[in-house]
N, C-alpha and C positions, 0 to 999 in steps of 0.2 A: 597576422602571425599566429600559426597553429601551435598550441602548447601541448606537448606530449610528455606528460609527467609520468614517471612511472614504473610500473611493474614490468619486468621482462616478459616477453611473449612466450614463456615456458608453458608447455601444456596445450599449445594451440594446434599441435599436429593432427589431432583427431577432430578438429572442427572443420567441417566441409564448407564449400562455397566461398573460398578465398577470393576468387576472381570477381564473383558477383558482389561480395561485400566491399571489395576495393572500388568497384565501379560506383556503388551506392555512396561510399565515403567520398569519392571525388566529386560526385554530384552535389553532395551536401556542402563540401568545401567551396565549390563554384558558386553555390547559392549564397554562402556566407560572404565570399569576396564580392559577388555582384551586388549584394544588398547591404554591404558593410557601411556605406555612406548614407543609406536611406534611413531617415530618422524614424519613420513609421514602421519599418520592417519588423522589429520585435513585437509591436502591437498586432501586426498582421498575423504572426505565428501564434501569439497568445490567443487571438480570436479563433484561429483554426483549432487550437487545443480546446477552447471552450465549446466550439461547435461539435467536435468529436465527443467530448464529455456529455454534451446534451443528448446526442443520439444514444449513447450508452444508457444514460439514466432514464430517458424516455421509454425505451423498451423494457427497462428494468421495472418501472412502475406498471407497465402493461402486464408484465409477467406476474406482478404482485396481485393485480386484479383478477388474473385467471386462476388464482387459487394456491399459489405457492405459500406455504406456511411461513410466518414471519421469521422465525429463527433459521429455517432452512434457506429462505431467500437471502437472509443476511450473511449466513456462513458459507453458502455454496455459490450463489449467483452474484451478489453484490461485489464481493472481493475481486472477481475477475473483471468487473466493469470499472469500479473505482481504482483498483490496483493495477490495471493494465498499463498505465503510464510508468509504474515502477518497473515492470517487466521489460518494457521498451527501453527504459533508461539503462538497465543492465545490458541489454543487447547492444545499445549504442556505445556504452563504455567498453565493452569487449571489442567491438568493431573498430573503435578508434584507439584502442590500447590506452585508454584514459587512466587516471589514478584510481586504483582499486579501492583504496581506503574511502573514497567518496561514496562508494556503493553502500558501505556500512553506515556512513554519516547520513546518507539519504534515508536508509531504513530506520535509523534511530530517530531522526527528525520526524519522519512520517508517523511512526508508532507513538512517539511521545505526544505529538500534536493530537493524534486520535484519542489517546487514553486520557489526556488531561484537558486540553482546550475544547475539543469538539464533543466530548461527553460532559465535561464540567460546565461549559457555557449554557447548553440547553437545560441542564439540571438547575442551574442558578436562575435562569429566566422563567422556566415553566414547571420545574420539578421533573424528576425522572423516576417514576414508580412503576413497577410491574403490577399486573393485575393480581389481586389477592389469590393465594393458592387454595381457593375453595372449590375448584373444579379440576378435573383431570387435565384439561387443556392448559389451564393457567399453571398448574404444577409442572407440566411437561415443558412449557416455555421457560419457566424459572430454572429448571434443571438444565435446559439447553444453554441458557446464558451462563450459568455457573460452569458448565463443561467447556464452553468456548473460552471463557476467561482462564480456566485452569490449563487448557491446552496452550494458550498464549504464554502463560507463565513458564510452562515446561519447555516450550520452544526457545524462549529467551535464555533460560538457565543453560540449556544444552549448547547454544551458540556461545554463551559467555565462557563456559568451561573449555570449549574448543579453541577459542581465541586468546586464552590467557598467555600463551607462549608468543603472541604477536602475529600469528598467522592462522588462517583457516585453509587447509589444503584439500586436495581432491577427495580423498576418502571421507573426510569430515563433511565436505559439501554433499557427497552422495548420501551420507547419513541424514543430513538435514532435509534433502529433497525426499528421501524415503519416508521420513516422519510426516511431511506434508501430504504425500500421496496417500498414506495410510489414513490420515485424518479426513481427507477429502473422499476417500472411498466409503467411509462410513456415512457421509452425508449423501453420496450418490445412492446408496442403498435406501436411505430414508426417502429420497425423492421417488425412487421406483415403487416403494411401498405406498406412498401418497398417490402416485399416478394410478396404481391398481385400485385403491379405494375409490378414486374418482372415475373409474372405468375409462381410463385413457384420455380424459379431457385435458389433463395437465400438459401433455406432450403432443398436441395436435399439429395440423399443418401450418397454423399461424406461426409456429416456431421457425419456419423457413424465413418468413419476413423478418422476424427478430434477428436471425443470424445475418441476414443481409445488412440490416442497420448496424449491428454490432461490428461487422467487418468494415463498413464505411467509417464508423467511429474509430476503430482501431487504426485504420490507415491514416486518418487525419491526425490522430494522436502521435503516430510514429513520425510523420513528416515534420510536425511542429516541434516535437521534443528533440529530434535529431538536429534541426536547425538551431534551436535555442542552446543546446549543449555545445555545438560548435561555436556559436557566437560568444558564449560565456568563456569557453576555453581560450578564445582568441584575445580576450581582454586581460590585462595584467594589473590594472589599477581600479580602485573604487569598489563599491559593494557588488556591482554586477561584474564580477571577475572570477578567474579560475579558483582562487583560494576559498571562495564561498560556494562552489558548485554544489556540494552535498546539501548545504542548508537551503540554497535557492531552489534546487530541484525538489527537495522534500516539501517545501512550502507550496510550490506550484502544483505538484502531483497530489497534494492533500485537498485541493480545492473541491473536487467532486465529492470527497467525503464530507466536507463542510455542508454542502447542499443537502446531502442525505441526512446528516445528523439534525440539522435545523428543520428540515421538512417533516421528518417522521416524529421528531419530538413535539413539534407544533400540533401534529395530528394525534398525539397521545399514544404512539406505538413505540413504547420504550424498549421492548424486546428487539425491535428492528434496529434502533439506534445502537444498542449494545452489540448486537451480532454483526452489524455492518462495519462498525469501527474496529472491533477486535478482529473480525474476519479479514478486513483489509490489512491489519497488522500481520496476519499469518502469511500474506503474500510476500511481505518484505522479509520477515523472519519467521520461518526458515527458508522460504522458496527462493527469493531473489539472492540472498546471501549464499545459499547452497548452490544455485545455478552458476553464479560467478566463480565460486571456488572449484566447481567441477571442471571448469575450462582453464582457469588460471589461478595460481595461488593468491589468496586474498590477504593483504596486510591489514592489521587492525590499527585504527588511529589512536593517538595518545589518550583520548578521553574514553576509550572503549570500555574500561572497567566501570568508570563512573556512570557512563550512559546505560550500560546493562543493569547496574544496580538501581538506577532511577526507574527504568522500565519495570523491573521486578517489583519495586515498591508500589508503583501505580497499579499493577495487576493485583497485588495483595490487598490494596485499599478497596478496589472494586469488588473483589471476592468477599471481603468482610461486609461491605455495604449491602451487596445483594443478599448475602446469607442472613444477615442480622436485621436489615431494614427494608428488604425487598426492593431495593433501588438506591439511587444516589441522593442523599439529602441536599437541600439547597446550600447549606453552609459548607458542606464538603465539596460541592461543585465549585463554589467561589474559591475555596482553598486550592483546588486543583488548577484553576485558571491562574491564580497568583504564583503557584509553584512552577507552572510552565514558563511564566515570564522570567522567573529567577533562573531557570535552567537555560533559557535562551541567552540571558545576559552573561552567564558564566561559560557557556559553551561555544559561543561564536569565536572564530579565529581573531586573534588580536593583530 
C-alpha cells in the first residue's frame, strides 16, 4: 500500500522529465511489490547502499593520498561523497510526492548526528586536537575549520529564519542554494590554486577512474535509497514505517560519515574529521532543503524551531572549543554524545 502524504504538487510545472520519472517510480513500486514478502530484501538493498558508499569512500581516500589538503578535501570532496545519499533522498521525495517535512527532519537528524555523536564520540575515545598553530600550514587548517563551522552556523540561522512562518518557499530555496554555491565556489578556487602549486598533479588522468567509480557508487546509492524509501512508505506500523521516515533515512545516510569520522580520528587527522562532518551538514542545510523548496513549497515540522536551536548551539560549542582549546576536549565530546541521546529521546515521533 503506497502512502502519499503530503504537500500538493504545486510548483512542479517547471520540472522536466515527468514521463521518465513516472517510469522510474513505477519500476521502484514494482520492485517493492515484487519483494514485499521477501524477508531478506531490505538487507539486500542495505548491502547495495553499503557497496555504493564503499566505492565513494575508496576513491575519496585515494584522492587524499594524491595531495588534496585535509580541509579542502573535507569541505569540497567528502560532502558530495558522504552526502550524496541525502541529495538522492530529496530527488526520490520529489519524484514520489512524499511528505516534504521529512526532508527537513532528514537534514536535522543528519546534521545533529554529525555535530554531536560523530564528532563527540571520536573526541571522547581518542581526543580531537588540531595541530598547534606554530606553522603557517597548521594556522591555515585551524582557520579553515573555524570558517567551515561559522558557515554552517550561518546556513542554519538563515534556514531557521526562513521557516519561522511554517514554510520555506521557492525564493527562499533559491537563496539557500545560492549561499551554498557561493561557499563551494570559494573552495573550487582553493583547489585550482593548489593544483597550480603542484603543477597539475592534483587533477590528472586518474581523475577519470575516480569519476567512473563515483558514478557507480552514485547509481547503487540511488537504487537502494529509492527502494528503501518506497518500502518504508508502504508500512504503517512499527519503527520501520512512514512516520519515522525522516529519522530512519537520516540515520541510514549518516553511516558513511561515521566511517569517515572514526577512520580519520583514529589516524589523528582532526581537521578532516571536522571538515567532513560539518561539510556534509552543508549538503543538507542549505543545499537539500533549498533544492526541495525550489521545486515545491516545503512545510516545516513541529519541532523545527527546537531542532534549529539545537543545531545552532552545537555549532557554537564547536566554534568556542576550536577557538579556545584548539579542538574538542574529551569531556565535551562525552557531553555531546549524551546530549545527542537526549535529543533523540525527545525528538522521535510518539
